[in-house]
C-alpha positions in Angstrom: -15.2 -9.6 9.1 -18.7 -8.3 10.0 -19.6 -6.8 13.3 -23.3 -7.0 13.8 -23.7 -6.0 17.5 -25.3 -3.1 19.1 -23.2 0.0 18.8 -21.4 1.4 21.8 -20.8 5.0 22.7 -17.2 6.2 23.3 -18.1 6.6 27.0 -19.3 2.9 27.1 -16.0 1.8 25.5 -14.0 3.7 28.1 -16.1 2.2 30.9 -15.5 -1.3 29.4 -11.8 -0.7 29.3 -11.9 0.4 33.0 -13.9 -2.6 34.0 -11.5 -4.9 32.3 -8.4 -3.1 33.5 -7.2 -2.4 29.9 -5.6 0.8 28.9 -6.3 2.4 25.6 -2.6 2.1 24.7 -2.6 -1.6 25.5 -5.7 -2.1 23.4 -4.1 -0.2 20.5 -1.0 -2.4 20.7 -3.1 -5.6 20.8 -4.9 -4.5 17.6 -1.8 -3.0 15.8 -3.4 0.4 15.5 -2.4 3.9 16.3 -2.8 4.8 20.0 -3.2 8.4 19.0 -6.1 7.6 16.6 -7.9 5.5 19.3 -7.7 8.5 21.7 -9.0 10.9 19.0 -11.8 8.6 18.0 -12.9 8.0 21.7 -12.7 11.8 22.2 -15.1 12.3 19.4 -12.7 14.3 17.3 -14.4 16.1 14.4 -11.2 15.6 12.4 -11.7 11.8 12.4 -14.8 10.8 10.5 -13.9 7.1 10.6 -15.0 6.7 7.0 -12.1 4.7 5.7 -8.6 3.4 6.5 -7.3 2.9 10.0 -9.9 5.2 11.6 -12.7 3.1 10.1 -11.0 -0.1 11.4 -10.6 1.3 14.9 -14.2 2.5 15.1 -15.5 -0.9 14.0 -13.2 -2.8 16.3 -14.3 -0.6 19.2 -17.9 -1.3 18.3 -18.8 2.4 17.9 -19.4 2.1 14.2 -21.2 -0.5 12.1 -19.1 -1.8 9.3 -17.0 -4.5 7.8 -13.3 -5.1 8.0 -11.6 -6.4 4.9 -8.0 -7.4 4.5 -7.5 -7.1 0.7 -8.8 -5.9 -2.6 -9.6 -9.5 -3.4 -12.0 -9.6 -0.5 -13.8 -6.6 -2.0 -14.0 -8.3 -5.4 -11.9 -5.5 -6.8 -9.4 -6.1 -9.5 -6.4 -3.8 -9.7 -6.2 -1.4 -12.6 -4.0 -2.7 -15.4 -1.6 -0.2 -17.1 -1.9 -0.2 -20.8 1.2 -1.5 -22.5 
């Protein structure tokens, strides 16, 4: 899934949640992600670079990072390593 929209700031995301009456915890539950990570990403935590994994997914879903979301190695055209027999 590609997200090709203008990037938002963490402040803009918080304001959007406020306008819509959505809590961060509720948004996290709806997207099956860690509430703690969402808070950290929106706080601009230096610990979370959002380069991969759930942090990347959250940042892309929030619209604060450009990127793609993939669901499997097959979508990446990656074949699993085969162990030598």
